[in-house]
C-alpha positions in Angstrom: 0.0 0.0 0.0 1.3 3.5 -0.8 -0.1 6.9 0.0 0.4 9.5 -2.7 -0.9 12.8 -3.9 -4.1 12.4 -5.9 -4.6 13.3 -9.5 -7.7 14.1 -11.4 -7.5 10.6 -12.7 -8.4 9.4 -9.2 -11.6 11.5 -9.0 -13.9 8.7 -10.2 -12.8 6.4 -7.5 -12.9 9.1 -4.8 -16.5 9.9 -5.9 -17.3 6.2 -5.7 -15.9 5.8 -2.2 -17.6 9.1 -1.2 -21.0 7.7 -2.1 -20.6 4.7 0.3 -19.4 7.1 3.0 -22.3 9.5 2.5 -24.9 6.8 2.7 -23.4 5.8 6.1 -23.6 9.3 7.5 -26.5 11.0 9.3 -26.8 13.3 6.3 -27.4 10.4 3.9 -31.1 9.8 4.6 -31.9 13.6 4.3 -29.6 14.9 1.5 -29.0 13.1 -1.8 -25.4 12.3 -2.6 -23.8 14.4 -5.4 -20.6 13.1 -7.0 -20.3 16.6 -8.6 -19.9 18.0 -5.0 -17.2 15.5 -4.2 -15.4 16.4 -7.4 -15.7 20.1 -6.6 -14.3 19.7 -3.1 -11.6 17.3 -4.4 -10.5 20.0 -6.8 -10.6 22.6 -4.0 -8.4 20.4 -1.8 -5.9 20.1 -4.7 -5.9 23.9 -5.1 -6.0 25.2 -1.5 -5.1 22.2 0.6 -4.1 18.6 0.2 -5.7 15.6 -1.6 -4.2 12.1 -1.1 -5.1 8.6 -2.1 -4.0 5.2 -0.8 -3.4 2.7 -3.5 -2.8 -1.1 -3.4 -2.2 -3.2 -6.4 -3.2 -0.3 -8.7 -6.5 0.3 -7.0 -7.4 3.3 -4.9 -8.6 2.0 -1.5 -8.7 5.2 0.5 -8.5 9.0 0.3 -8.0 12.0 2.5 -8.4 15.7 1.9 -7.9 18.9 3.9 -8.4 22.5 3.2 -5.9 25.1 4.5 -6.4 28.7 5.6 -5.9 31.1 8.5 -7.0 30.0 12.0 -10.2 31.8 13.1 -8.7 33.0 16.4 -5.3 34.0 15.1 -4.4 34.8 11.5 -0.7 34.1 12.2 -1.5 30.4 12.4 -2.4 28.3 9.4 -4.9 25.5 10.0 -5.6 22.4 8.0 -9.1 21.2 8.3 -9.9 17.6 7.3 -12.5 17.6 4.5 -12.9 13.9 4.3 -11.2 10.6 5.1 -12.6 7.7 3.1 -11.4 4.1 3.6 -12.9 1.3 1.6 -14.9 -0.8 4.2 -13.2 -4.0 2.8 -9.8 -2.8 4.0 -10.6 -1.2 7.3 -8.7 -2.2 10.4 -5.4 -2.5 8.5 -3.9 0.9 9.5 -4.9 2.6 6.3 -6.7 5.5 8.1 -3.7 6.1 10.3 -1.4 6.1 7.3 -3.6 8.5 5.4 -3.9 10.9 8.4 -0.1 10.7 9.1 0.6 11.7 5.4 -2.1 14.4 5.5 -0.4 15.9 8.6 3.1 15.7 7.1 2.0 17.3 3.8 -0.1 20.0 5.5 2.8 20.8 7.8 5.2 21.0 4.9 2.9 23.5 3.3 2.8 25.7 6.3 0.0 24.4 8.6 0.6 24.5 12.3 -2.8 23.3 13.4 -4.7 20.2 12.2 -8.4 19.5 12.7 -9.9 16.1 12.2 -13.6 15.2 12.2 -15.4 12.2 13.5 -18.7 11.1 12.0 -20.9 9.7 14.8 -22.5 7.1 12.5 -19.2 5.6 11.2 -17.1 3.7 13.8 -16.9 6.6 16.2 -15.1 4.7 19.0 -12.4 3.3 16.6 -11.9 6.7 14.9 -11.7 8.5 18.3 -9.1 5.9 19.4 -7.0 6.4 16.3 -7.1 10.2 16.7 -6.2 9.9 20.4 -3.2 7.6 19.6 -2.0 10.1 17.0 -2.0 12.9 19.6 -5.4 14.6 18.9 -7.6 15.9 21.6 -11.3 16.6 21.3 -12.0 20.3 20.5 -15.6 20.6 19.2 -18.8 18.7 18.6 -20.9 19.3 15.6 -24.7 19.0 15.4 -26.9 19.2 12.4 -30.6 19.9 11.7 -32.5 19.9 8.5 -34.3 23.2 7.9 
């Protein structure tokens, strides 16, 4: 398995993984999935952040993206905010998420970020994801709630 920068040629597979991810979120039953939106944000990550894929035997099996910009409370700090972390369900529990996050951190840091924010989706293995983040040195900072209007 290798983690590498994504190319536009990876977008179809990222969109495919994103659909499975979306269906498992709390948003899925309320908001239809749009592959065009994932393509849009993947392009944004390439332009103003980082977009990575994990590949094994020529197949993309995971992806991670972050957007970068000034930290809300202090413009002197650049923050990288995770946009998505997709891991093919068939290859979970093999350290792929950790590898993607580690490379996301390293690439964001190399591009000037000093703060990294990662999200946890309550409906997708929250205990396992929280444990991974904790092992990697993250501490809880916020909780997000949603409501359809």
